NUTORMI-913130 format. One record per residue: residue in three letters; x, y, z of N, C-alpha, C, CB in turn. Coordinates in Angstrom, 1 decimal, decimal comma. Each point is the difference from the previous one (the first is absolute). Glycine has a CB too. Layout:
BEGIN
ALA	X	Y	Z	X	Y	Z	X	Y	Z	X	Y	Z
...
***
This chain:
BEGIN
UNK	-45,7	-9,2	-25,3	0,7	-0,6	-1,1	1,2	0,8	-0,4	-2,2	-0,9	-0,8
UNK	2,2	2,2	0,8	1,1	0,8	-0,3	1,1	-0,2	1,1	-1,5	1,7	-1,1
UNK	1,1	-2,0	2,3	1,0	-0,3	1,1	0,8	-1,3	-0,3	-1,5	1,2	1,6
UNK	0,8	-2,2	-2,1	0,6	-1,3	-0,3	1,0	0,1	-1,2	-2,0	-1,2	0,9
UNK	1,5	2,0	-1,9	0,9	0,2	-1,1	1,3	0,7	0,4	-2,0	0,1	-1,5
UNK	1,8	1,0	2,3	1,2	0,7	0,4	0,9	-0,8	0,9	-1,4	2,1	-0,1
UNK	0,8	-3,0	1,0	0,9	-0,8	0,8	0,7	-1,1	-0,8	-1,6	0,3	1,8
UNK	1,0	-0,8	-2,8	0,6	-1,0	-0,9	1,2	0,7	-0,8	-2,2	-1,3	-0,2
UNK	1,9	2,5	-0,2	1,0	0,8	-0,7	1,2	0,3	0,9	-1,8	1,0	-1,4
UNK	1,6	-0,7	2,6	1,1	0,2	1,0	0,8	-1,2	0,2	-1,4	1,8	1,1
UNK	0,7	-3,0	-0,9	0,7	-1,2	0,2	0,8	-0,4	-1,3	-1,8	-0,8	1,6
UNK	1,2	1,0	-2,7	0,8	-0,3	-1,3	1,2	0,9	-0,1	-2,2	-0,7	-1,1
UNK	2,1	1,9	1,5	1,1	1,0	-0,1	1,2	-0,5	0,9	-1,6	1,9	-0,5
UNK	1,4	-2,8	1,4	1,0	-0,5	0,9	1,1	-0,7	-0,9	-1,7	-0,3	1,9
UNK	1,3	-0,2	-3,1	1,0	-0,7	-0,9	1,1	1,0	-0,4	-1,8	-1,5	-0,8
UNK	1,6	2,8	0,9	1,1	0,9	-0,4	1,1	0,0	1,0	-1,7	1,4	-1,1
UNK	1,5	-2,0	2,2	1,2	-0,1	1,0	1,0	-1,0	-0,5	-1,5	0,6	1,9
UNK	1,2	-1,3	-2,9	1,0	-0,9	-0,6	1,2	0,8	-0,7	-1,8	-1,8	-0,3
UNK	1,5	3,0	-0,1	1,0	0,9	-0,7	1,1	0,3	0,9	-1,8	0,9	-1,4
UNK	1,6	-0,4	2,6	1,2	0,3	0,9	0,7	-1,3	0,4	-1,1	2,0	0,8
UNK	0,4	-3,1	-0,7	0,6	-1,3	0,3	1,0	-0,4	-1,1	-2,0	-0,7	1,3
UNK	1,5	0,8	-2,5	0,9	-0,4	-1,2	1,2	0,9	-0,1	-2,1	-0,9	-1,2
UNK	1,8	2,2	1,2	1,1	1,0	-0,3	1,0	0,1	1,2	-1,6	1,3	-1,5
UNK	1,1	-1,5	2,7	1,0	0,0	1,1	0,8	-1,3	0,0	-1,6	1,3	1,4
UNK	1,0	-2,4	-1,8	0,9	-1,2	-0,2	1,0	0,2	-1,1	-1,9	-1,4	0,8
UNK	1,5	2,0	-1,9	0,9	0,2	-1,1	1,1	1,0	0,4	-1,8	-0,4	-1,7
UNK	1,4	1,4	2,4	1,0	1,0	0,5	1,0	-0,7	1,0	-1,7	1,8	-0,3
UNK	1,2	-2,7	1,2	0,8	-0,7	0,9	1,0	-0,9	-0,8	-1,8	0,0	1,8
UNK	1,4	-0,7	-2,8	0,8	-0,8	-0,8	1,1	0,8	-0,7	-1,9	-1,6	-0,4
UNK	1,5	2,8	-0,1	1,0	0,9	-0,7	1,1	0,4	1,1	-1,8	0,8	-1,7
UNK	1,3	-0,4	2,9	1,0	0,5	1,0	0,9	-1,2	0,4	-1,6	1,7	0,8
UNK	1,1	-2,9	-0,6	0,8	-1,2	0,3	1,1	-0,2	-1,1	-2,0	-1,0	1,3
UNK	1,6	1,1	-2,5	0,9	-0,2	-1,1	1,1	1,1	0,0	-1,8	-1,1	-1,4
UNK	1,4	2,4	1,5	1,0	1,1	0,0	0,9	-0,2	1,2	-1,7	1,5	-1,1
UNK	1,2	-1,8	2,3	0,9	-0,1	1,1	1,0	-1,2	-0,1	-1,8	1,0	1,4
UNK	1,3	-2,1	-2,0	0,8	-1,2	-0,2	1,1	0,4	-1,1	-1,9	-1,6	0,6
UNK	1,5	2,3	-1,6	1,0	0,4	-1,0	1,1	0,9	0,6	-1,8	-0,1	-1,7
UNK	1,4	1,0	2,6	1,0	0,8	0,7	1,0	-0,8	0,8	-1,7	1,8	0,1
UNK	1,2	-2,8	0,6	0,9	-0,9	0,8	0,9	-0,8	-1,0	-1,8	-0,2	1,9
UNK	1,3	-0,2	-3,0	0,8	-0,7	-1,0	1,1	0,9	-0,5	-1,9	-1,5	-0,6
UNK	1,6	2,7	0,4	1,0	1,0	-0,5	1,1	0,1	1,1	-1,7	1,3	-1,4
UNK	1,3	-1,3	2,7	1,0	0,1	1,1	0,9	-1,2	-0,1	-1,6	1,2	1,4
UNK	1,1	-2,4	-1,7	0,9	-1,2	-0,2	1,0	0,2	-1,0	-1,9	-1,5	0,7
UNK	1,5	2,1	-1,9	0,9	0,3	-1,0	1,1	1,0	0,4	-1,8	-0,4	-1,6
UNK	1,4	1,5	2,4	0,9	0,9	0,5	1,0	-0,6	1,0	-1,7	1,8	-0,3
UNK	1,2	-2,7	1,1	0,9	-0,7	1,0	1,0	-0,8	-0,8	-1,8	0,0	1,8
UNK	1,3	-0,7	-2,8	0,9	-0,9	-0,8	1,1	0,9	-0,7	-1,9	-1,6	-0,4
UNK	1,5	2,8	-0,1	1,0	0,9	-0,6	1,0	0,5	1,0	-1,7	0,6	-1,7
UNK	1,2	-0,4	2,9	0,8	0,6	1,1	1,1	-1,0	0,4	-1,9	1,3	0,8
UNK	1,5	-2,6	-0,6	1,0	-1,0	0,5	0,8	-0,7	-1,1	-1,6	-0,4	1,8
UNK	1,0	0,2	-3,0	0,8	-0,7	-1,0	0,5	0,8	-1,2	-1,4	-1,9	0,7
UNK	0,9	3,1	-0,9	0,5	0,8	-1,1	0,7	1,2	0,4	-1,9	-0,9	-1,3
UNK	2,1	1,1	2,6	0,8	1,1	0,5	-0,7	1,4	-0,2	2,0	-1,3	-0,5
UNK	-3,3	1,3	0,3	-0,7	1,3	-0,1	-0,3	0,5	1,4	-1,0	-0,7	-2,2
UNK	1,6	1,8	2,7	-0,1	0,5	1,3	-0,5	1,4	0,1	1,8	-1,6	0,7
UNK	-3,1	1,9	-0,8	-0,5	1,4	0,1	0,2	0,5	1,4	-1,7	-0,5	-1,8
UNK	1,6	1,8	2,0	0,3	0,6	1,3	-1,0	-0,4	1,1	1,0	1,9	-1,3
UNK	-2,3	-1,7	1,0	-1,0	-0,3	1,0	-0,7	-1,3	-0,2	-0,4	2,4	0,2
UNK	1,2	-3,5	-0,5	-0,6	-1,3	-0,4	-0,8	-0,5	1,1	2,0	-0,4	-1,4
UNK	-1,6	0,4	2,6	-0,7	-0,7	1,1	-1,3	0,8	0,3	2,2	-0,8	1,0
UNK	-2,2	2,1	-0,9	-1,2	0,7	0,3	-1,0	-0,1	-1,2	1,3	1,6	1,5
UNK	-0,7	-1,6	-2,7	-0,9	-0,2	-1,2	-0,7	-1,3	0,0	1,5	1,5	-1,3
UNK	-0,8	-2,6	1,6	-0,6	-1,3	0,1	-1,1	-0,1	1,1	2,2	-1,0	-0,8
UNK	-1,8	1,6	2,0	-1,0	0,0	1,0	-1,2	0,8	-0,4	1,8	-0,3	1,7
UNK	-1,6	1,4	-2,3	-1,1	0,9	-0,5	-0,9	-0,7	-0,9	1,4	1,9	0,3
UNK	-0,8	-2,7	-1,3	-0,9	-0,7	-1,0	-0,8	-1,1	0,7	1,7	0,5	-1,8
UNK	-1,0	-1,2	2,7	-0,7	-1,1	0,7	-1,1	0,5	0,9	2,1	-1,3	0,0
UNK	-1,9	2,4	0,7	-1,0	0,6	0,8	-1,2	0,5	-0,9	1,7	0,7	1,7
UNK	-1,3	-0,1	-2,9	-1,0	0,4	-0,9	-0,9	-1,2	-0,5	1,5	1,9	-0,7
UNK	-0,8	-3,0	0,5	-0,7	-1,2	-0,4	-1,0	-0,5	1,1	1,9	-0,7	-1,5
UNK	-1,4	0,8	2,7	-0,9	-0,3	1,2	-1,2	0,9	0,0	2,0	-0,9	1,3
UNK	-1,8	2,2	-1,6	-1,0	0,9	-0,1	-1,1	-0,3	-1,0	1,6	1,7	0,8
UNK	-1,1	-2,1	-2,0	-0,9	-0,5	-1,1	-0,7	-1,2	0,4	1,5	1,0	-1,7
UNK	-0,9	-2,0	2,4	-0,6	-1,2	0,4	-1,1	0,3	1,0	2,1	-1,3	-0,4
UNK	-1,9	2,2	1,3	-1,0	0,4	1,0	-1,2	0,7	-0,7	1,8	0,2	1,8
UNK	-1,5	0,7	-2,7	-1,1	0,6	-0,8	-0,8	-1,0	-0,8	1,3	2,1	-0,1
UNK	-0,6	-3,1	-0,4	-0,7	-1,1	-0,7	-0,9	-0,8	1,0	1,9	-0,2	-1,7
UNK	-1,4	0,0	2,9	-0,8	-0,7	1,0	-1,3	0,9	0,4	2,1	-1,1	0,9
UNK	-1,9	2,4	-0,9	-1,2	0,8	0,3	-1,1	-0,2	-1,1	1,5	1,7	1,1
UNK	-1,1	-1,7	-2,3	-0,9	-0,3	-1,1	-0,6	-1,4	0,1	1,2	1,7	-1,5
UNK	-0,3	-2,6	1,8	-0,5	-1,4	0,1	-1,0	-0,2	1,1	2,3	-0,7	-0,8
UNK	-2,0	1,2	2,0	-0,9	-0,1	1,1	-1,3	0,8	-0,3	1,9	-0,2	1,6
UNK	-1,8	1,3	-2,2	-1,2	0,8	-0,4	-0,9	-0,8	-0,9	1,3	2,1	0,3
UNK	-0,7	-2,7	-1,4	-0,8	-0,7	-0,9	-0,7	-1,3	0,6	1,6	0,8	-1,8
UNK	-0,9	-1,5	2,6	-0,6	-1,1	0,7	-1,1	0,4	1,0	2,2	-1,2	-0,2
UNK	-1,9	2,3	0,9	-1,0	0,5	0,9	-1,3	0,5	-0,7	1,8	0,7	1,5
UNK	-1,6	0,0	-2,6	-1,2	0,5	-0,7	-0,8	-1,2	-0,6	1,2	2,1	-0,6
UNK	-0,5	-3,1	0,1	-0,6	-1,2	-0,5	-0,8	-0,7	1,1	1,8	-0,2	-1,7
UNK	-1,2	0,0	2,8	-0,6	-0,7	1,1	-1,2	0,8	0,6	2,1	-1,0	0,6
UNK	-2,0	2,3	-0,6	-1,1	0,8	0,6	-1,2	0,2	-1,0	1,7	1,2	1,4
UNK	-1,4	-1,0	-2,6	-1,1	0,4	-0,9	-0,4	-1,1	-1,1	0,8	2,3	0,4
UNK	0,1	-3,3	-0,6	-0,4	-0,9	-1,1	-0,3	-1,4	0,6	1,5	1,3	-1,6
UNK	-0,4	-1,9	2,2	-0,2	-1,4	0,5	1,1	-0,3	1,0	-1,2	-0,7	-2,1
UNK	0,9	-0,1	3,0	1,1	-0,5	0,9	0,8	-1,1	-0,7	-1,5	0,5	2,0
UNK	2,8	-0,5	-1,7	0,9	-0,9	-0,7	0,1	-1,2	1,0	1,3	1,8	-1,3
UNK	-1,8	-2,9	0,9	0,0	-1,2	0,9	1,4	-0,5	0,4	-2,2	-0,6	-1,1
UNK	3,1	0,7	0,2	1,4	-0,5	0,3	0,6	0,8	1,1	0,2	-0,7	-2,4
UNK	-0,5	2,0	2,5	0,5	0,8	1,1	-0,5	-0,4	1,3	0,2	1,9	-1,5
UNK	-1,4	-2,5	1,6	-0,6	-0,4	1,2	0,6	-1,3	0,5	-2,1	1,0	-0,7
UNK	2,5	-1,9	-0,2	0,6	-1,2	0,4	1,5	0,0	0,3	-1,7	-1,1	-1,4
UNK	2,4	2,1	0,7	1,4	0,1	0,2	0,3	1,0	1,1	0,4	-0,5	-2,4
UNK	0,1	0,1	3,5	0,2	0,9	1,2	1,2	0,9	-0,2	-0,9	-1,8	1,4
UNK	1,8	1,5	-2,3	1,1	0,9	-0,2	-0,3	1,3	-0,8	1,5	-2,0	0,1
UNK	-2,7	2,0	-0,7	-0,3	1,1	-0,9	-1,0	1,0	0,7	0,4	-1,5	-2,0
UNK	-0,4	1,5	3,3	-1,0	0,9	0,7	0,3	1,5	-0,3	-0,3	-1,8	1,7
UNK	1,5	2,1	-2,2	0,3	1,4	-0,3	-0,9	0,5	-1,1	2,3	-0,3	0,8
UNK	-2,8	-0,5	-1,7	-0,8	0,3	-1,1	-1,5	-0,1	0,3	1,8	-0,7	-1,5
UNK	-2,1	0,1	2,6	-1,4	-0,2	0,4	-0,5	1,3	0,6	0,3	-2,5	0,3
UNK	-1,5	3,0	-0,8	-0,5	1,3	0,4	-1,5	-0,3	0,3	1,7	1,4	-1,3
UNK	-2,1	-0,8	2,5	-1,4	-0,2	0,4	-0,8	1,3	0,0	0,7	-1,9	1,4
UNK	0,0	3,0	-1,4	-0,7	1,3	0,0	0,8	1,1	-0,7	-1,2	-0,6	2,1
UNK	0,6	1,6	-2,4	0,8	1,1	-0,7	1,0	0,6	1,0	-2,0	0,5	-1,5
UNK	1,6	-0,4	2,8	1,0	0,5	1,0	1,2	-0,9	0,1	-1,9	1,0	1,3
UNK	1,7	-2,3	-1,3	1,1	-0,9	0,0	0,9	0,2	-1,2	-1,4	-1,7	1,3
UNK	0,8	1,9	-2,5	0,8	0,2	-1,2	0,8	1,3	0,2	-1,7	-1,2	-1,4
UNK	1,1	2,2	1,9	0,7	1,3	0,1	1,1	-0,1	1,0	-2,1	1,2	-0,5
UNK	1,9	-2,0	1,6	1,1	-0,2	1,0	1,2	-0,7	-0,6	-1,7	0,0	1,8
UNK	1,4	-1,1	-2,6	1,1	-0,7	-0,6	0,7	0,9	-1,0	-1,3	-2,2	0,3
UNK	0,6	2,9	-1,1	0,6	0,9	-1,0	0,8	1,1	0,7	-1,8	-0,5	-1,6
UNK	1,3	1,0	2,7	0,7	1,1	0,7	1,3	-0,5	0,5	-2,2	1,0	0,6
UNK	2,3	-2,2	0,0	1,2	-0,5	0,5	1,1	-0,2	-1,1	-1,3	-1,1	1,8
UNK	0,8	0,6	-2,9	1,0	-0,2	-1,1	0,4	1,3	-0,6	-1,0	-2,2	-0,5
UNK	0,1	3,2	0,4	0,3	1,3	-0,5	1,0	0,7	0,9	-2,2	0,1	-1,1
UNK	2,1	-0,2	2,4	0,9	0,6	0,9	1,4	-0,7	-0,2	-1,9	0,5	1,7
UNK	1,9	-1,8	-1,9	1,3	-0,6	-0,3	0,6	0,5	-1,3	-0,8	-2,0	1,3
UNK	0,0	2,2	-2,3	0,5	0,6	-1,2	0,6	1,4	0,2	-1,8	-1,3	-1,3
UNK	1,2	2,1	2,1	0,5	1,3	0,3	1,3	-0,1	0,8	-2,3	0,9	0,0
UNK	2,4	-1,8	0,9	1,2	-0,2	0,8	1,2	-0,4	-0,9	-1,4	-0,6	2,0
UNK	1,1	-0,4	-2,9	1,0	-0,4	-0,9	0,5	1,1	-0,9	-0,9	-2,4	0,1
UNK	-0,1	3,2	-0,6	0,3	1,1	-0,9	0,8	1,0	0,8	-2,1	-0,4	-1,3
UNK	1,8	0,7	2,5	0,8	0,9	0,9	1,4	-0,5	0,1	-2,1	0,6	1,3
UNK	2,3	-1,9	-1,1	1,3	-0,6	0,2	0,8	0,2	-1,3	-0,9	-1,7	1,7
UNK	0,2	1,5	-2,8	0,7	0,1	-1,3	0,5	1,4	-0,2	-1,5	-1,8	-1,0
UNK	0,7	2,8	1,3	0,3	1,4	-0,1	1,2	0,4	0,9	-2,4	0,5	-0,7
UNK	2,3	-1,1	1,9	1,1	0,3	1,0	1,3	-0,5	-0,5	-1,7	-0,1	1,9
UNK	1,7	-1,0	-2,6	1,3	-0,6	-0,5	0,7	0,9	-0,9	-1,0	-2,2	0,2
UNK	0,2	3,0	-0,9	0,7	0,9	-1,0	0,1	1,5	0,5	-0,9	-1,5	-1,8
UNK	0,5	1,7	3,0	0,1	1,4	0,5	1,4	0,3	0,6	-2,5	-0,1	0,5
UNK	2,9	1,3	-0,6	1,3	0,4	0,5	-0,3	1,0	1,2	1,1	-0,2	-2,2
UNK	-0,7	-0,3	3,4	-0,2	0,8	1,2	1,3	0,8	0,3	-1,7	-1,7	0,9
UNK	1,5	3,0	-0,8	1,2	0,8	0,2	0,0	0,8	1,3	0,1	0,2	-2,5
UNK	-1,2	0,0	3,1	-0,1	0,7	1,2	-0,5	-0,8	1,2	-0,3	2,1	-1,3
UNK	0,6	-1,8	2,5	-0,6	-0,8	1,1	-1,5	0,1	0,1	2,1	0,4	1,2
UNK	-2,7	0,7	-1,7	-1,4	0,2	0,0	-0,7	-1,0	-1,0	0,3	2,4	0,6
UNK	0,4	-2,7	-1,7	-0,6	-1,0	-0,9	0,1	-1,4	0,6	0,7	1,5	-1,9
UNK	0,3	-1,8	2,6	0,1	-1,3	0,7	-1,1	-0,1	1,1	2,5	0,0	-0,5
UNK	-2,8	1,1	1,2	-1,0	0,0	1,0	-1,4	-0,2	-0,7	1,4	1,6	1,5
UNK	-1,6	-1,0	-2,7	-1,2	-0,2	-0,7	-0,1	-1,5	-0,4	0,0	2,4	-0,9
UNK	1,1	-3,0	0,5	0,0	-1,4	-0,4	-0,4	-0,9	1,2	1,7	0,4	-1,7
UNK	-1,1	-0,1	2,9	-0,3	-0,7	1,2	-1,4	0,1	0,4	2,3	0,3	0,8
UNK	-2,9	1,0	-0,9	-1,4	0,2	0,3	-0,9	-0,7	-0,9	0,6	2,2	0,9
UNK	-0,2	-2,3	-2,2	-0,8	-0,7	-1,0	-0,1	-1,5	0,4	0,6	1,7	-1,8
UNK	0,6	-2,3	2,1	0,1	-1,4	0,3	-0,9	-0,3	1,3	2,3	-0,1	-1,1
UNK	-2,2	1,0	2,1	-0,7	-0,1	1,2	-1,5	0,0	-0,3	1,8	1,1	1,3
UNK	-2,3	-0,1	-2,2	-1,4	0,1	-0,3	-0,4	-1,3	-0,8	0,2	2,5	-0,2
UNK	0,6	-3,1	-0,6	-0,3	-1,3	-0,7	-0,2	-1,1	1,0	1,2	0,8	-2,0
UNK	-0,3	-0,8	3,0	-0,1	-1,1	1,0	-1,2	0,1	0,9	2,5	0,0	0,0
UNK	-2,9	1,3	0,4	-1,2	0,2	0,8	-1,2	-0,4	-0,9	1,2	1,9	1,3
UNK	-1,2	-1,5	-2,5	-1,1	-0,3	-0,9	-0,2	-1,5	-0,2	0,4	2,1	-1,2
UNK	0,7	-2,8	1,0	-0,1	-1,5	-0,1	-0,5	-0,6	1,3	1,9	0,0	-1,7
UNK	-1,4	0,5	2,8	-0,5	-0,5	1,3	-1,5	0,1	0,1	2,2	0,7	1,1
UNK	-2,7	0,5	-1,3	-1,5	0,1	0,1	-0,7	-0,7	-1,1	0,4	2,2	1,0
UNK	0,2	-2,4	-2,2	-0,7	-0,8	-1,0	-0,1	-1,4	0,4	0,9	1,5	-1,7
UNK	0,1	-2,1	2,3	0,0	-1,4	0,4	-0,7	-0,2	1,4	2,1	-0,3	-1,4
UNK	-2,2	1,4	2,2	-0,6	-0,2	1,3	-1,5	-0,3	-0,2	1,7	1,6	1,0
UNK	-2,3	-1,0	-2,0	-1,5	-0,2	-0,2	-0,3	-1,4	-0,6	-0,2	2,4	-0,3
UNK	1,2	-3,0	-0,3	-0,2	-1,3	-0,6	0,0	-1,2	1,0	1,1	0,9	-2,0
UNK	-1,2	-2,1	1,5	-0,1	-1,2	0,8	1,4	-0,6	0,2	-2,3	-0,4	-0,8
UNK	3,3	1,2	1,4	1,3	-0,5	0,2	0,2	-0,3	1,5	0,9	1,4	-1,9
***
């Protein structure tokens, strides 16, 4: 009898997995809004550049940096989005609309390992975009620093190759 009570308690505690689902979705929405706001600010800056004669020194690199930063935020929002859908599918209930819509298979998760693989790929892309954003604002003064940059880019390419080699490409 104690075993049945404990098992029911464990099954009932499964409802707490709704918390990361809710808060990850809210976090994803917040990141989508912030990234979209950043892109809208860029439109205002571009308008000022072309029509109001406002010409800052590093305008082009600043604009690219903000857009890359927005892409970084969008990717982080996707990590939270995929994680919340995956946790919901694994621990709470399957989403029937994901089964019928073939275009949404990126959100469909069948195991914890599959969720980890999907998250890992998006997180690696977040890191690559973040690296790219930092490289845009770096000043390279010596040939050794340029060699480090080239080695870093080569390491990213090799990492992406092996990341996609294991997938179904």
